[in-house]
C-alpha positions as CSV (number, residue, x, y, z in Angstrom):
1,X,-90.1,67.8,-78.1
2,X,-86.3,68.5,-77.7
3,X,-84.0,67.6,-80.7
4,X,-82.0,64.4,-80.9
5,X,-78.5,64.4,-79.5
6,X,-75.6,62.0,-79.4
7,X,-74.0,62.3,-76.0
8,X,-71.4,60.7,-74.0
9,X,-71.6,60.3,-70.0
10,X,-68.1,60.1,-68.2
11,X,-68.0,59.7,-64.4
12,X,-66.7,57.6,-61.6
13,X,-68.7,54.9,-60.1
14,X,-71.6,56.3,-58.0
15,X,-71.8,59.5,-59.8
16,X,-75.2,58.6,-61.0
17,X,-74.9,58.1,-64.7
18,X,-77.7,55.8,-65.2
19,X,-80.0,57.8,-62.9
20,X,-79.5,61.0,-64.7
21,X,-79.6,59.2,-68.1
22,X,-83.1,58.0,-67.2
23,X,-84.2,61.5,-66.5
24,X,-82.8,62.8,-69.7
25,X,-84.8,60.1,-71.7
26,X,-88.1,61.6,-70.5
27,X,-87.1,64.9,-72.1
28,X,-85.0,64.0,-75.0
29,X,-85.4,61.2,-77.8
30,X,-82.5,59.3,-76.7
31,X,-81.6,55.5,-76.7
32,X,-79.3,54.8,-73.7
33,X,-76.7,52.4,-74.4
34,X,-75.4,51.3,-70.8
35,X,-72.5,49.2,-71.5
36,X,-72.2,47.8,-67.8
37,X,-75.8,46.9,-67.9
38,X,-75.7,45.2,-71.2
39,X,-72.6,43.3,-70.2
40,X,-74.4,42.1,-66.8
41,X,-77.2,40.9,-68.9
42,X,-74.7,38.8,-71.0
43,X,-73.1,37.5,-67.8
44,X,-76.6,36.5,-66.4
45,X,-77.4,34.6,-69.6
46,X,-74.2,33.0,-69.5
47,X,-73.5,33.8,-73.2
48,X,-69.7,33.4,-74.3
49,X,-69.3,37.2,-73.9
50,X,-70.6,36.7,-70.5
51,X,-68.2,33.9,-69.4
52,X,-65.4,36.1,-70.8
53,X,-66.1,39.4,-68.8
54,X,-67.8,37.9,-65.8
55,X,-64.5,37.4,-63.6
56,X,-63.1,40.8,-64.9
57,X,-66.1,42.7,-63.7
58,X,-66.3,40.9,-60.5
59,X,-62.6,42.1,-59.7
60,X,-63.3,45.6,-60.6
61,X,-61.8,45.6,-64.1
62,X,-63.1,46.8,-67.5
63,X,-63.8,44.6,-70.4
64,X,-61.1,44.6,-73.0
65,X,-61.0,47.4,-75.7
66,X,-61.3,44.9,-78.7
67,X,-64.5,43.4,-77.1
68,X,-66.1,46.8,-76.2
69,X,-65.3,48.6,-79.6
70,X,-67.1,45.6,-81.6
71,X,-70.1,45.4,-79.2
72,X,-70.4,49.1,-79.3
73,X,-70.7,49.5,-83.1
74,X,-73.2,46.7,-83.1
75,X,-75.1,48.4,-80.3
76,X,-75.1,51.9,-82.3
77,X,-75.9,50.2,-85.5
78,X,-79.3,49.2,-84.1
79,X,-80.4,52.7,-83.0
80,X,-83.0,54.2,-85.2
81,X,-81.6,57.3,-87.1
82,X,-84.1,59.5,-85.5
83,X,-83.1,58.8,-82.2
84,X,-80.0,60.1,-80.4
85,X,-77.9,58.0,-78.3
86,X,-76.4,58.5,-74.7
87,X,-73.5,56.2,-74.0
88,X,-73.0,55.3,-70.3
89,X,-69.8,53.6,-69.4
90,X,-68.2,53.9,-72.9
91,X,-65.4,55.0,-73.8
92,X,-63.4,54.3,-70.8
93,X,-60.0,55.0,-72.2
94,X,-58.5,57.1,-74.8
95,X,-58.1,54.2,-77.2
96,X,-61.8,53.6,-76.9
97,X,-62.7,57.2,-77.5
98,X,-60.6,57.1,-80.8
99,X,-62.4,54.1,-81.8
100,X,-65.8,55.8,-80.9
101,X,-64.8,58.7,-83.2
102,X,-64.4,56.4,-86.1
103,X,-67.6,54.3,-85.4
104,X,-69.7,57.5,-85.0
105,X,-68.2,58.9,-88.4
106,X,-69.0,55.8,-90.3
107,X,-72.6,55.8,-88.7
108,X,-72.7,59.6,-89.7
109,X,-73.8,60.3,-86.1
110,X,-72.1,63.6,-84.9
111,X,-71.0,63.8,-81.3
112,X,-73.0,66.8,-79.7
113,X,-71.5,66.8,-76.0
114,X,-69.4,64.9,-73.4
115,X,-70.9,65.2,-69.8
116,X,-68.4,64.7,-67.1
117,X,-69.9,64.0,-63.8
118,X,-67.8,64.8,-61.1
119,X,-68.0,63.4,-57.5
120,X,-65.4,62.9,-54.6
121,X,-64.3,59.5,-53.7
122,X,-65.8,59.4,-50.1
123,X,-69.2,60.2,-51.6
124,X,-69.0,57.7,-54.3
125,X,-68.1,55.0,-51.7
126,X,-71.0,56.1,-49.5
127,X,-73.5,55.8,-52.3
128,X,-72.3,52.6,-53.8
129,X,-71.5,50.6,-50.5
130,X,-75.2,51.4,-49.4
131,X,-76.9,50.5,-52.8
132,X,-79.0,47.3,-52.7
133,X,-81.3,45.5,-55.0
134,X,-84.8,44.4,-54.0
135,X,-85.3,40.9,-55.2
136,X,-87.9,38.3,-54.8
137,X,-90.8,40.7,-54.3
138,X,-92.1,41.3,-57.9
139,X,-89.9,43.5,-60.0
140,X,-86.5,44.2,-58.9
141,X,-85.4,47.7,-58.1
142,X,-82.4,49.5,-56.8
143,X,-82.5,51.4,-53.5
144,X,-80.1,52.9,-50.8
145,X,-80.0,51.6,-47.4
146,X,-80.4,55.1,-46.0
147,X,-83.8,55.3,-48.0
148,X,-86.0,54.1,-45.2
149,X,-89.2,54.3,-47.5
150,X,-87.7,52.3,-50.1
151,X,-86.5,49.8,-47.7
152,X,-90.0,49.4,-46.2
153,X,-91.5,49.0,-49.6
154,X,-89.2,46.1,-50.6
155,X,-89.9,44.3,-47.3
156,X,-93.6,44.9,-47.5
157,X,-93.5,43.4,-51.0
158,X,-91.8,40.2,-49.4
159,X,-88.5,41.2,-51.2
160,X,-85.0,40.9,-49.7
161,X,-82.1,43.2,-50.1
162,X,-79.1,42.0,-52.3
163,X,-75.9,43.5,-52.8
164,X,-74.1,43.4,-56.1
165,X,-70.5,42.0,-55.8
166,X,-68.9,45.2,-57.5
167,X,-70.9,47.4,-54.7
168,X,-68.8,45.8,-52.1
169,X,-66.2,48.1,-50.4
170,X,-63.0,46.4,-51.6
171,X,-64.3,46.3,-55.1
172,X,-65.5,49.9,-55.0
173,X,-61.9,51.0,-54.2
174,X,-60.5,49.1,-57.0
175,X,-63.2,50.4,-59.4
176,X,-62.2,53.9,-58.3
177,X,-58.4,53.2,-58.9
178,X,-59.2,51.9,-62.3
179,X,-61.3,54.8,-63.2
180,X,-58.7,57.2,-62.1
181,X,-55.8,55.4,-64.0
182,X,-57.7,54.4,-67.3
183,X,-60.6,56.5,-67.5
184,X,-59.7,60.2,-66.5
185,X,-57.3,60.3,-69.4
186,X,-60.5,60.3,-71.7
187,X,-61.1,63.7,-70.2
188,X,-58.0,64.9,-71.7
189,X,-58.9,63.5,-75.1
190,X,-61.7,65.4,-75.3
191,X,-60.4,68.5,-73.2
192,X,-59.6,70.7,-76.4
193,X,-63.0,70.2,-78.1
194,X,-66.0,72.5,-77.0
195,X,-68.0,69.3,-76.5
196,X,-66.6,68.6,-72.7
197,X,-68.8,69.8,-70.0
198,X,-67.9,69.4,-66.2
199,X,-71.0,69.0,-64.0
200,X,-71.1,68.7,-60.2
201,X,-72.8,65.2,-59.3
202,X,-73.4,66.2,-55.8
203,X,-77.1,66.8,-55.0
204,X,-80.4,65.0,-55.8
205,X,-80.9,63.4,-59.2
206,X,-83.2,66.1,-60.1
207,X,-80.7,69.0,-59.2
208,X,-77.9,67.2,-61.6
209,X,-80.5,66.6,-64.2
210,X,-81.2,70.2,-64.4
211,X,-77.4,71.2,-64.5
212,X,-77.1,68.8,-67.5
213,X,-80.2,70.1,-69.4
214,X,-78.7,73.6,-68.8
215,X,-75.3,72.7,-70.8
216,X,-77.3,71.0,-73.4
217,X,-79.4,74.2,-73.8
218,X,-82.6,72.3,-73.3
219,X,-85.2,73.9,-71.2
220,X,-86.2,71.9,-68.1
């Protein structure tokens, strides 16, 4: 089994971070901390944190740094020492990147790589605006409306296709704008280190996964 690594994923909405992360978990002992997914769980549960950040996420904005830094420290503290971590969705700003440096130092977890997935805006909008969730037919799963086989499987199970509010075109454009303004400077934060790797996110998930494994020097 490959050694445990501590990795940060950075990329615009639609770049496939969660899909590639799931592929990596099959090959590397990793605990994925997908901050967006965890925050949506809080929203669905109606927790105090969920009530605070729900309106922000619905409008395409990010949760405030003070909250994310505190949550990330808690989440990282829960990961077994023998497991690496993959952070998907954090840090989203230079201030968060600086906070993460301190958190990882406190927890004695060296950062091994920062993976920057690159995707143009038109492809990101195509991917996200066509993304749907199959609900009401057993286990929920995500699909794209262009995937006829997945759509048919959803309907055959009695499910219906639902669209997340933050996958609607007007919200996607706002998410892309916010990413460009607030998150791309994170790349500048890591630019002078040897940890930053730029990866083309076009192509199939398997193709992109192989590119990531290559820069991590892990045989696919």
